[in-house]
C-alpha positions as CSV (number, residue, x, y, z in Angstrom):
1,M,11.3,-13.0,1.9
2,L,8.9,-14.6,4.3
3,D,7.1,-11.3,4.9
4,V,6.6,-11.0,1.2
5,V,5.1,-14.5,0.9
6,V,2.8,-13.9,3.9
7,H,1.7,-10.6,2.4
8,L,1.0,-12.1,-1.0
9,G,-1.0,-14.9,0.5
10,L,-3.1,-12.6,2.6
11,G,-3.6,-10.1,-0.2
12,T,-4.5,-12.8,-2.8
13,D,-7.1,-14.2,-0.4
14,L,-8.5,-10.7,0.0
15,Y,-8.7,-10.2,-3.8
16,I,-10.4,-13.6,-4.3
17,R,-13.1,-12.4,-1.9
18,M,-13.4,-9.1,-3.7
19,V,-14.0,-10.9,-7.0
20,E,-16.5,-13.2,-5.5
21,N,-18.4,-10.3,-3.9
22,G,-18.5,-8.5,-7.2
23,L,-19.8,-11.6,-9.0
24,A,-22.4,-12.0,-6.3
25,G,-23.5,-8.4,-6.7
26,R,-22.2,-7.4,-3.2
27,H,-20.6,-4.0,-3.1
28,Q,-18.9,-4.3,0.2
29,P,-15.4,-4.8,1.7
30,P,-14.4,-8.5,1.6
31,W,-13.8,-8.9,5.3
32,A,-15.9,-9.2,8.4
33,A,-14.3,-7.2,11.1
34,P,-16.0,-6.8,14.4
35,P,-17.8,-3.4,14.9
36,G,-15.3,-0.7,15.6
37,A,-12.3,-2.8,14.6
38,E,-9.8,-1.4,12.1
39,A,-9.3,-3.6,9.1
40,S,-5.6,-2.7,8.7
41,A,-4.9,-3.6,12.4
42,R,-6.6,-7.0,11.8
43,F,-4.5,-7.5,8.6
44,R,-1.3,-6.8,10.6
45,D,-2.4,-9.3,13.3
46,L,-3.0,-11.9,10.7
47,H,0.3,-11.2,9.1
48,R,2.1,-11.7,12.4
49,E,0.2,-14.9,13.1
50,R,1.0,-16.3,9.6
51,H,4.7,-15.2,9.8
52,A,5.0,-17.1,13.1
53,A,4.0,-20.3,11.3
54,G,7.3,-20.2,9.3
55,P,8.3,-20.6,5.7
56,G,7.0,-24.1,4.8
57,P,3.4,-23.6,5.8
58,N,3.3,-20.1,4.3
59,V,4.7,-21.2,0.9
60,A,2.2,-24.1,0.8
61,A,-0.7,-21.9,1.8
62,Y,0.2,-19.3,-0.8
63,R,0.4,-22.0,-3.5
64,E,-3.1,-23.1,-2.5
65,T,-4.5,-19.6,-2.4
66,L,-2.9,-18.7,-5.8
67,A,-4.5,-21.9,-7.3
68,R,-7.9,-20.8,-5.9
69,Y,-7.4,-17.3,-7.3
70,L,-6.5,-18.6,-10.8
71,A,-9.4,-21.1,-10.7
72,R,-11.8,-18.3,-9.7
73,L,-10.6,-16.2,-12.6
74,D,-10.9,-19.1,-15.1
75,G,-14.0,-18.7,-17.2
76,L,-14.7,-15.1,-16.3
77,T,-16.2,-13.2,-19.2
78,D,-15.9,-9.6,-20.3
79,A,-19.4,-9.1,-18.9
80,D,-18.3,-10.5,-15.5
81,L,-15.4,-8.0,-15.5
82,D,-17.7,-5.1,-16.3
83,R,-19.7,-5.7,-13.1
84,P,-19.2,-3.3,-10.3
85,A,-17.2,-4.4,-7.3
86,W,-16.0,-2.8,-4.0
87,F,-12.4,-1.6,-4.3
88,Y,-10.7,0.5,-1.6
89,G,-12.9,3.6,-1.6
90,A,-14.0,3.4,-5.2
């Protein structure tokens, strides 16, 4: 279960940044990897680091991240959702 919570936390944070980029008119991936670095490898490294922190910190972090995501979505209009945004090769 901890792997699921860690994955949800990392993924939700990524999606928050995707929404923020779209609202700001940025059509780019929501991460800043060093040149030549593979994003999926960085995600796996972050996953291992977060997993090592244990259940309590990860559940707390996911709750905070989910609250941020819901707050970010609050007040979005249909026009906001019609804006272009970067999405995995789209």
